[in-house]
N, C-alpha and C positions, 0 to 999 in steps of 0.2 A: 879540234872540236868542230862539229858540224855548224855551218852557218844557217841551216834551214830552221825555221821556227818550229818549236815543239808542238806536235799535233795533239790537241786535246782529245781525251777519250770520247768515244761515241756515246750519246745519250741513250739510255735503255729504260725499260719499265722500272727496273730495280733502282736506277739512278733517280727517276722521278719520285718514287716513294721515299727515297732517302732525303731528297730535297724538301719534301713536306715535313719529315721528321725533324730536319735541321732548321726549319723556318726560312729556307732559301726560296725566294719567289721564282716561279716557272714562267718563262716567256714563250708564248706561242703566236704565230702569225700564219695567215694563209699565203699560198703561192700556187701558181698554175703552170709555170714553165721553168726550164732549167736556169735561165739567166737570173730571174729574181730569186730562185732557190739558192744560188751561189751567194747572192748579196745577203740574204737572211742568215745563211750558215756562217758566213764570215763575220757577221755582226754579233754572233753569239746567241741567236735564237735557239731555244732548246727543242721545241717541237714545231715542225712545219705541217700545217694542215692543208691538204688538198680538199677544199670545201666544195660541196655542191652549190655553194654561192657562185661558182663559175657560171651557172646557168643565167645569173643576173648580170654579173660584172664583166663576163667574157662573151657569153652568147647573146645577151640582150633580151632574155625572157623577163617577164614580170614576176616570176617566182622560181623556186628551185625544182618544182614538180617535173618539168620536161627532161631533166638530166637523166641520162642512162648509165648503166654499168660500163658500157663501152667508152662513154665520155670520161668517166672517172679513171678507167684503166689507162687511157691515152694520156691524160694530164698527170696522173701519178707517175707513170713511167718517165715522162719528161722531167718532172720535179726531182725524182730519185737520182737522176744523172747529175744534178747540181749540188747534192748533199754529201758531206763527209762526216759531220758531227751530229747534226740534228736528227731526232727521231721523226720518221715519216708517218703521219696519221692521215687516213683517207676516209672521207664520208662514204657511207653506203647510201645510194640514192633512193628516192621514193619507190616503194613496193619491192625493193630488192631483198628485203628481209621479212616479208610478210609471214613466213613460217620458217622454223629452224633449218630444215634441209635446204631450202632455197638460200637462206642466209649463209649457210656453210659454203655452198657452191660459189656464191658471188664473192664472199670474203676471200675464198681461196684464189679466185681470179685476181682480186685486188692485190693480194700478197705475191702470188707467183708471177703474174704478168706486169703488175704495176709497181712492185717493190714496197708495198705498204708494210709497216711493222706493227700497226695497230689500226683497227677500223672503228668508226663512230656510227652509232645509230640513235635515232630519236625515239622518244616515247617513254611512258611511265612503267609501272610494275607489270603491265601487260607484256613487256619485253623480257621479263625475267627468264622465261624458258629459253628464249633465243640467246640471251647473254650466257646462260649456263651452258647451253649446247655448244656455243663457239668456244667459250673459255675452257671447257673440258677437253676440247680438241686442239688446244694450243694456240688459239687466236686471241691476242690481247684485244680488249674491247673498251672503248670510251662511251659511256652513256651520256645522253643529252636530255636535260629537263628544262622546264620553264617555257619560254617561247620556242616552239618547234616549227621552223619554217615549212617543213613538208606537210604540216597539218593546217596550213594557212586557210584553206577553203573551209575547214571545220571550225577553226578559231574565229574566222570572220575578219581578220585584220592583224596587224603587227602591234600588239599591245602587251604591257607588263602583266606577268602572270604571278599568282600566289599572294595577292594583296589582302584577301580576307583570310580569317583564321582557319577555316575549313580547308581552303585550297593550300594554305601554307603547311598545315599538318599533313595533308596528303602528299605534298611534294617531299617533305622530310621522310615520310614512311616509304615513298617510292625510292628515294635515294638509298636508304638503308637496304631495301630489298634488292636493288640492282647491285650494290656492293656485295651483299651476301651471295648473290648468284655468280660472282666472279668478275665484275667490272673492275678494271685497273685504274680508271680515270673517270671523272664526272665533269661535264660542262654544264654550267648554269647560264641561261640567256634571258635577259630582261626580267630580272627577279629583284624585288626590294632588297636593299643592302642588308637590312636587319635579318631577313630570312636567309640570305646567302651566308651570312656570318654564322647563323645557327647550324645550317647544313654543313658548312666547312668544318666547324668544331666537332660535329658528330661523326664525321667520316674518317676512316683510317686511310682512305685513298685520297690522292690530290684532287682538289676542286679548282677548275679553271672558270673564270668569269668573263662574260661579255655583257656589259650593262648590268652587272650584279654587284658593283661596289668593290672597295679595295681590300676587304677582309678575306677574299678567296686566296687560295694558295698560288694562283697564277692568273694571267690575263691573256686573252686572245682578241685580235682585231682582224677584220678583213683588210688586206693590204691596200685595196683601192680607197678605203676610208682613211687609212693612215696617211696616204699620199694626197688626200683631198680631191681625188678625181671622180668620186662617186657623184651621181646627179644630185643626191641629197644626203648630207652628212648626218648620220644618226646622232641623237643627243649624247649617247654614251661614247662616241668616238672623238678623236682629236686629230686635227690636221698637223701632223708632225713634220711635214715637208716645209712648212713656213718656219718652223723652229730649226730644223736640221740643215736647210739650205741646199740639200742634194738628196737623191734617193738613198744613198749610203748613209748620209748624215741623219735622215729622217728615221731610218730603221734603227740606227745606233741610239738616237735620242729616245725612241720608244723602249728599247731594251733597257737603257739606263733608268728611265722613269718607272718601269715596272719593277726592276730590281730594288729601287729605292723606296717603293711604295708611294710614289708621287703620281702615279696613274692607276686607276681613274681618280679624279678629284670629286668633291662633293657634287659639283654641278653636272658631272658626267655619270651620276648614279641616280637610282630611284629610291623613293621612300614608300 
Protein backbone atom coordinates (compact mmCIF):
# COMPACT_ATOMS: atom_id res chain seq x y z
CA UNK A 1 0.00 0.00 0.00
CA UNK A 2 1.38 3.43 -0.98
CA UNK A 3 2.57 5.67 1.86
CA UNK A 4 1.93 8.82 -0.19
CA UNK A 5 -1.14 10.87 0.81
CA UNK A 6 -4.06 10.60 -1.54
CA UNK A 7 -4.17 13.61 -3.84
CA UNK A 8 -7.53 15.37 -3.76
CA UNK A 9 -9.08 16.00 -7.18
CA UNK A 10 -8.50 19.40 -8.73
CA UNK A 11 -11.22 22.01 -8.26
CA UNK A 12 -13.09 22.76 -11.48
CA UNK A 13 -15.94 25.06 -12.50
CA UNK A 14 -18.24 22.05 -12.36
CA UNK A 15 -17.06 21.28 -8.83
CA UNK A 16 -17.75 24.87 -7.70
CA UNK A 17 -21.30 24.65 -9.04
CA UNK A 18 -21.79 21.33 -7.24
CA UNK A 19 -20.55 22.90 -4.00
CA UNK A 20 -23.26 25.56 -4.24
CA UNK A 21 -25.91 22.91 -4.85
CA UNK A 22 -24.67 20.90 -1.87
CA UNK A 23 -24.45 23.91 0.44
CA UNK A 24 -20.68 23.46 0.83
CA UNK A 25 -18.97 26.81 1.35
CA UNK A 26 -16.28 27.84 -1.13
CA UNK A 27 -12.98 29.20 0.17
CA UNK A 28 -11.05 31.75 -1.91
CA UNK A 29 -7.89 33.73 -1.13
CA UNK A 30 -5.52 35.91 -3.11
CA UNK A 31 -1.90 34.99 -3.82
CA UNK A 32 0.78 36.61 -5.94
CA UNK A 33 3.69 34.15 -5.91
CA UNK A 34 4.43 30.42 -5.92
CA UNK A 35 5.43 30.10 -2.25
CA UNK A 36 2.18 31.48 -0.84
CA UNK A 37 0.24 29.58 -3.52
CA UNK A 38 1.64 26.31 -2.14
CA UNK A 39 0.57 27.25 1.39
CA UNK A 40 -2.97 28.07 0.26
CA UNK A 41 -3.24 24.93 -1.84
CA UNK A 42 -2.05 22.69 1.00
CA UNK A 43 -4.53 24.30 3.42
CA UNK A 44 -7.49 23.38 1.20
CA UNK A 45 -8.31 26.74 -0.40
CA UNK A 46 -10.63 26.03 -3.33
CA UNK A 47 -9.93 29.06 -5.53
CA UNK A 48 -6.75 31.12 -5.58
CA UNK A 49 -7.26 34.60 -6.99
CA UNK A 50 -4.39 36.50 -8.53
CA UNK A 51 -6.02 39.85 -7.84
CA UNK A 52 -5.12 43.18 -9.35
CA UNK A 53 -4.98 44.08 -5.66
CA UNK A 54 -1.30 43.31 -6.24
CA UNK A 55 -1.05 46.89 -7.45
CA UNK A 56 -1.64 48.04 -3.88
CA UNK A 57 -0.26 45.27 -1.64
CA UNK A 58 2.75 44.28 -3.78
CA UNK A 59 3.56 47.27 -6.00
CA UNK A 60 2.64 50.02 -3.54
CA UNK A 61 0.16 51.97 -5.68
CA UNK A 62 -2.85 53.70 -4.11
CA UNK A 63 -5.30 51.90 -6.43
CA UNK A 64 -5.48 48.94 -8.81
CA UNK A 65 -5.66 51.16 -11.90
CA UNK A 66 -1.91 51.09 -12.81
CA UNK A 67 -1.77 47.28 -13.03
CA UNK A 68 -1.14 45.95 -16.56
CA UNK A 69 -1.87 42.69 -18.36
CA UNK A 70 1.86 41.94 -18.32
CA UNK A 71 1.83 42.28 -14.51
CA UNK A 72 -1.08 39.86 -14.24
CA UNK A 73 0.51 37.32 -16.59
CA UNK A 74 3.77 37.41 -14.60
CA UNK A 75 2.13 36.88 -11.21
CA UNK A 76 -0.39 34.33 -12.50
CA UNK A 77 2.42 32.25 -14.01
CA UNK A 78 4.25 32.28 -10.67
CA UNK A 79 1.14 31.31 -8.69
CA UNK A 80 0.22 28.54 -11.14
CA UNK A 81 3.51 26.78 -10.35
CA UNK A 82 2.49 26.49 -6.70
CA UNK A 83 -0.95 24.95 -7.23
CA UNK A 84 -2.03 21.34 -7.54
CA UNK A 85 -5.67 21.33 -6.42
CA UNK A 86 -7.04 24.88 -6.30
CA UNK A 87 -8.61 26.56 -9.32
CA UNK A 88 -6.64 29.59 -10.54
CA UNK A 89 -8.74 32.74 -11.05
CA UNK A 90 -7.03 35.82 -12.48
CA UNK A 91 -8.23 39.43 -12.58
CA UNK A 92 -8.44 41.24 -15.89
CA UNK A 93 -6.87 44.65 -15.13
CA UNK A 94 -8.20 48.12 -15.85
CA UNK A 95 -9.17 48.72 -19.51
CA UNK A 96 -8.09 45.22 -20.61
CA UNK A 97 -11.70 44.27 -21.43
CA UNK A 98 -13.11 47.59 -22.66
CA UNK A 99 -14.57 45.80 -25.68
CA UNK A 100 -15.12 42.09 -26.38
CA UNK A 101 -12.30 41.49 -28.90
CA UNK A 102 -9.70 43.09 -26.64
CA UNK A 103 -11.10 41.10 -23.71
CA UNK A 104 -10.70 37.86 -25.68
CA UNK A 105 -7.10 38.62 -26.62
CA UNK A 106 -6.14 39.54 -23.06
CA UNK A 107 -8.04 36.64 -21.46
CA UNK A 108 -6.28 34.28 -23.86
CA UNK A 109 -2.92 35.62 -22.67
CA UNK A 110 -3.90 35.13 -19.02
CA UNK A 111 -4.84 31.52 -19.76
CA UNK A 112 -2.10 30.54 -22.23
CA UNK A 113 0.80 32.41 -20.63
CA UNK A 114 -0.38 32.75 -17.04
CA UNK A 115 -2.18 29.45 -16.50
CA UNK A 116 -5.52 31.02 -15.53
CA UNK A 117 -8.53 28.69 -15.48
CA UNK A 118 -11.03 31.53 -15.09
CA UNK A 119 -10.85 35.31 -15.48
CA UNK A 120 -12.60 37.98 -13.44
CA UNK A 121 -13.90 41.31 -14.68
CA UNK A 122 -15.61 44.19 -12.92
CA UNK A 123 -18.77 45.97 -13.96
CA UNK A 124 -22.54 45.79 -14.24
CA UNK A 125 -24.83 44.71 -17.09
CA UNK A 126 -22.74 46.80 -19.49
CA UNK A 127 -20.34 43.83 -19.42
CA UNK A 128 -22.97 41.37 -20.61
CA UNK A 129 -21.76 41.35 -24.21
CA UNK A 130 -18.16 40.80 -23.12
CA UNK A 131 -19.10 38.00 -20.72
CA UNK A 132 -21.13 36.30 -23.44
CA UNK A 133 -18.32 36.74 -25.98
CA UNK A 134 -15.77 35.11 -23.67
CA UNK A 135 -18.08 32.38 -22.41
CA UNK A 136 -19.09 31.31 -25.92
CA UNK A 137 -15.39 30.90 -26.73
CA UNK A 138 -14.69 28.61 -23.79
CA UNK A 139 -13.37 31.10 -21.25
CA UNK A 140 -14.89 30.76 -17.77
CA UNK A 141 -15.78 34.17 -16.31
CA UNK A 142 -16.27 35.48 -12.79
CA UNK A 143 -18.32 38.70 -12.72
CA UNK A 144 -17.68 41.30 -10.00
CA UNK A 145 -20.41 43.62 -8.63
CA UNK A 146 -20.74 46.03 -5.73
CA UNK A 147 -17.60 47.98 -4.91
CA UNK A 148 -15.49 47.72 -8.06
CA UNK A 149 -11.98 49.05 -7.29
CA UNK A 150 -11.11 49.72 -10.94
CA UNK A 151 -13.93 52.29 -10.92
CA UNK A 152 -12.57 54.05 -7.83
CA UNK A 153 -12.09 57.41 -9.57
CA UNK A 154 -15.70 57.27 -10.76
CA UNK A 155 -17.06 56.07 -7.41
CA UNK A 156 -15.12 58.68 -5.50
CA UNK A 157 -14.01 56.36 -2.71
CA UNK A 158 -14.21 52.90 -1.18
CA UNK A 159 -17.75 52.71 0.17
CA UNK A 160 -20.57 50.20 0.50
CA UNK A 161 -22.71 49.81 -2.62
CA UNK A 162 -26.42 48.93 -3.00
CA UNK A 163 -27.77 50.45 0.20
CA UNK A 164 -30.83 52.16 -1.32
CA UNK A 165 -33.62 50.16 -2.91
CA UNK A 166 -33.04 51.36 -6.47
CA UNK A 167 -29.35 50.49 -6.33
CA UNK A 168 -30.16 47.12 -4.77
CA UNK A 169 -32.73 46.30 -7.46
CA UNK A 170 -30.25 47.25 -10.17
CA UNK A 171 -27.52 45.06 -8.66
CA UNK A 172 -29.85 42.08 -8.54
CA UNK A 173 -30.90 42.67 -12.15
CA UNK A 174 -27.26 43.04 -13.20
CA UNK A 175 -26.37 39.77 -11.46
CA UNK A 176 -29.13 37.92 -13.28
CA UNK A 177 -28.10 39.42 -16.63
CA UNK A 178 -24.45 38.43 -16.14
CA UNK A 179 -25.42 34.89 -15.19
CA UNK A 180 -27.66 34.64 -18.26
CA UNK A 181 -24.74 35.83 -20.39
CA UNK A 182 -22.63 32.90 -19.19
CA UNK A 183 -20.82 34.00 -16.02
CA UNK A 184 -19.80 30.94 -13.99
CA UNK A 185 -19.15 32.77 -10.73
CA UNK A 186 -20.15 36.08 -9.12
CA UNK A 187 -18.16 38.11 -6.61
CA UNK A 188 -19.92 40.70 -4.43
CA UNK A 189 -17.75 43.31 -2.70
CA UNK A 190 -18.87 45.67 0.09
CA UNK A 191 -22.58 44.95 -0.24
CA UNK A 192 -25.17 44.98 2.58
CA UNK A 193 -25.57 41.46 3.89
CA UNK A 194 -29.33 41.43 3.28
CA UNK A 195 -28.85 42.30 -0.39
CA UNK A 196 -26.06 39.76 -0.75
CA UNK A 197 -28.36 37.09 0.69
CA UNK A 198 -31.08 38.03 -1.83
CA UNK A 199 -28.67 37.85 -4.73
CA UNK A 200 -27.12 34.57 -3.56
CA UNK A 201 -30.56 32.98 -3.31
CA UNK A 202 -31.53 34.19 -6.78
CA UNK A 203 -28.42 32.88 -8.54
CA UNK A 204 -27.85 29.43 -9.98
CA UNK A 205 -24.09 30.12 -9.95
CA UNK A 206 -21.94 30.41 -6.81
CA UNK A 207 -21.68 33.83 -5.17
CA UNK A 208 -18.47 34.76 -3.35
CA UNK A 209 -18.50 37.60 -0.85
CA UNK A 210 -15.93 40.06 0.43
CA UNK A 211 -17.56 42.42 2.87
CA UNK A 212 -20.93 40.97 1.84
CA UNK A 213 -21.97 38.94 4.88
CA UNK A 214 -22.06 35.25 5.70
CA UNK A 215 -24.97 34.20 3.46
CA UNK A 216 -22.86 34.04 0.29
CA UNK A 217 -21.82 30.65 -1.09
CA UNK A 218 -18.19 31.42 -0.27
CA UNK A 219 -15.75 34.05 0.91
CA UNK A 220 -12.58 35.71 -0.33
CA UNK A 221 -10.00 37.90 1.40
CA UNK A 222 -6.81 39.60 0.30
CA UNK A 223 -3.99 37.51 1.77
CA UNK A 224 -2.23 40.55 3.23
CA UNK A 225 -5.41 41.47 5.15
CA UNK A 226 -5.74 37.93 6.50
CA UNK A 227 -2.14 38.12 7.76
CA UNK A 228 -2.66 41.58 9.26
CA UNK A 229 0.17 43.19 7.27
CA UNK A 230 -1.93 45.65 5.29
CA UNK A 231 -1.48 49.29 6.34
CA UNK A 232 -5.16 49.46 7.33
CA UNK A 233 -7.28 46.39 7.95
CA UNK A 234 -10.70 46.75 6.27
CA UNK A 235 -13.70 46.33 8.54
CA UNK A 236 -14.76 43.16 6.71
CA UNK A 237 -11.36 41.47 7.22
CA UNK A 238 -9.89 39.62 10.18
CA UNK A 239 -6.29 39.18 11.30
CA UNK A 240 -6.13 35.37 11.27
CA UNK A 241 -2.38 35.37 11.99
CA UNK A 242 -3.11 36.34 15.59
CA UNK A 243 -5.39 33.30 15.85
CA UNK A 244 -3.35 30.83 13.81
CA UNK A 245 0.10 31.63 15.18
CA UNK A 246 1.87 31.06 11.86
CA UNK A 247 1.21 31.74 8.19
CA UNK A 248 0.11 28.15 7.63
CA UNK A 249 -2.00 28.26 10.79
CA UNK A 250 -3.61 31.54 9.76
CA UNK A 251 -4.65 30.21 6.36
CA UNK A 252 -5.98 27.00 7.91
CA UNK A 253 -7.92 29.01 10.52
CA UNK A 254 -9.49 31.04 7.70
CA UNK A 255 -10.39 27.92 5.72
CA UNK A 256 -12.00 26.35 8.78
CA UNK A 257 -13.90 29.54 9.68
CA UNK A 258 -15.34 29.90 6.19
CA UNK A 259 -16.31 26.23 5.97
CA UNK A 260 -18.07 26.47 9.35
CA UNK A 261 -19.85 29.72 8.51
CA UNK A 262 -18.01 31.47 11.34
CA UNK A 263 -16.48 34.07 9.04
CA UNK A 264 -17.54 36.76 8.46
CA UNK A 265 -19.17 37.63 11.77
CA UNK A 266 -21.83 40.32 12.16
CA UNK A 267 -19.19 42.94 13.02
CA UNK A 268 -17.38 42.13 9.77
CA UNK A 269 -20.50 42.71 7.65
CA UNK A 270 -22.52 45.72 6.50
CA UNK A 271 -26.23 46.43 6.93
